[in-house]
Structure formats: structure tokens, C-alpha cells
C-alpha positions in Angstrom: -63.1 -77.6 -35.6 -63.5 -76.7 -39.3 -65.2 -73.6 -39.3 -65.9 -71.4 -42.2 -62.5 -70.1 -43.8 -64.2 -66.7 -44.5 -65.0 -66.4 -41.0 -61.4 -67.0 -39.9 -60.1 -64.5 -42.3 -62.6 -61.8 -41.2 -61.6 -62.4 -37.6 -58.0 -61.9 -38.3 -58.7 -58.8 -40.5 -60.8 -57.4 -37.8 -57.9 -57.8 -35.1 -55.4 -56.4 -37.4 -57.7 -53.5 -38.2 -58.3 -53.0 -34.4 -54.5 -53.1 -33.6 -53.9 -50.4 -36.2 -56.6 -48.2 -35.0 -55.2 -48.4 -31.5 -51.6 -47.6 -32.8 -52.9 -44.5 -34.6 -54.8 -43.2 -31.6 -52.2 -43.8 -29.0 -48.8 -43.2 -30.8 -49.5 -39.4 -31.1 -50.4 -39.3 -27.6 -47.1 -40.7 -26.5 -45.1 -38.3 -28.8 -46.9 -35.3 -27.2 -46.1 -36.6 -23.8 -42.5 -37.1 -24.8 -42.3 -33.4 -26.0 -43.9 -32.0 -22.9 -41.4 -34.0 -20.7 -38.4 -32.6 -23.0 -39.9 -29.1 -22.5 -40.0 -29.4 -18.7 -36.3 -30.7 -18.9 -35.4 -27.7 -21.0 -37.1 -25.3 -18.5 -35.0 -27.0 -15.6 -31.7 -26.7 -17.6 -32.6 -23.1 -18.2 -33.2 -22.2 -14.6 -30.1 -24.1 -13.3 -27.8 -22.3 -16.0 -29.1 -18.9 -15.2 -28.9 -19.6 -11.3 -25.2 -21.0 -11.7 -23.9 -18.2 -13.9 -25.4 -15.6 -11.7 -23.8 -17.1 -8.7 -20.3 -17.5 -10.2 -17.9 -14.7 -9.0 -16.1 -14.8 -12.6 -19.1 -14.8 -14.7 -21.8 -12.7 -12.9 -22.2 -9.2 -13.9 -22.6 -10.0 -17.8 -25.8 -9.8 -19.5 -26.9 -13.1 -20.5 -29.6 -14.9 -22.7 -30.0 -18.6 -22.3 -31.8 -20.6 -24.9 -32.5 -24.3 -24.4 -33.9 -26.7 -27.0 -33.7 -30.4 -26.5 -30.9 -30.1 -24.2 -28.7 -27.8 -26.5 -27.9 -24.6 -24.6 -27.2 -21.5 -26.5 -25.4 -18.7 -24.5 -25.7 -15.3 -25.8 -24.8 -11.8 -24.4 -21.7 -10.1 -23.1 -19.1 -10.9 -20.5 -16.2 -9.0 -19.0 -13.2 -11.3 -19.8 -12.3 -14.2 -22.0 -11.8 -16.2 -18.8 -15.7 -15.5 -18.0 -16.7 -16.7 -21.5 -14.9 -20.0 -21.1 -16.1 -20.5 -17.6 -19.7 -20.0 -18.4 -19.5 -22.7 -21.0 -17.7 -25.0 -18.7 -20.3 -24.5 -16.0 -23.1 -24.9 -18.5 -21.7 -28.4 -19.7 -21.7 -29.8 -16.2 -25.5 -29.4 -15.9 -27.3 -32.7 -16.0 -29.3 -33.0 -19.3 -27.1 -30.6 -21.3 -26.3 -32.2 -24.7 -24.1 -29.4 -26.0 -23.3 -25.5 -25.7 -23.2 -23.1 -28.4 -21.3 -20.4 -26.7 -22.0 -17.1 -28.5 -20.9 -14.8 -25.7 -19.0 -11.7 -26.6 -16.5 -9.6 -24.7 -17.8 -6.3 -23.5 -16.6 -3.4 -25.7 -15.7 -5.8 -28.6 -17.9 -5.6 -31.6 
């Protein structure tokens, strides 16, 4: 099976070219899918943080803004006491998928 050396090289070249083409077409789709999944997880984390903070007797009653990006939660707004600020962070850290918490909560009346 001696075949033409040029034909063997051409075949290997075409396989390599086909593989590269597939990678360039499929890789972006996988990245987009991963970003969409992270966005859904961030939405779930946001909803869970809001629900847990609203239902906690020490924390509720404050005005909150919850921002979630790639599992990092930023808490903004005002709370009545230092205890409420600390507890809001503690509650948030316990939620599945939370990577870190940036607690920017301020005490009401403190500027």
C-alpha cells in the first residue's frame, strides 16, 4: 500500500482543517451556553437572597438592592442596626452558589 505521498498529506491536511473548523464553530456555542447557565444561577441566587432577607426578623424592613454577578453578591441599601448588617451578610453567604459577598449596607441615619 504505497499510495501517492501527496495524497496522504492532503488527506491529513483536510482532516486537520475540518477539525479546526468544527472547533471554531462549536467553541463559541459552548461559551454562550455557559454564560446563560451562569445568568440563570445568578437569577436564582438573587431571588433566594431577597426572599431570605425579607423573611428574617432582624434584617427585614431595610431597603435593599441585591446585585449578583458570577456568584458574587453585592448588598446595598440601609438597615436599622449593625446586627442586621452582619446577619444579612451571614445569611447571604449560606446560599448555594454564592462565591463572595460585598456588604455595602449602611446604617439608617448614618451618612
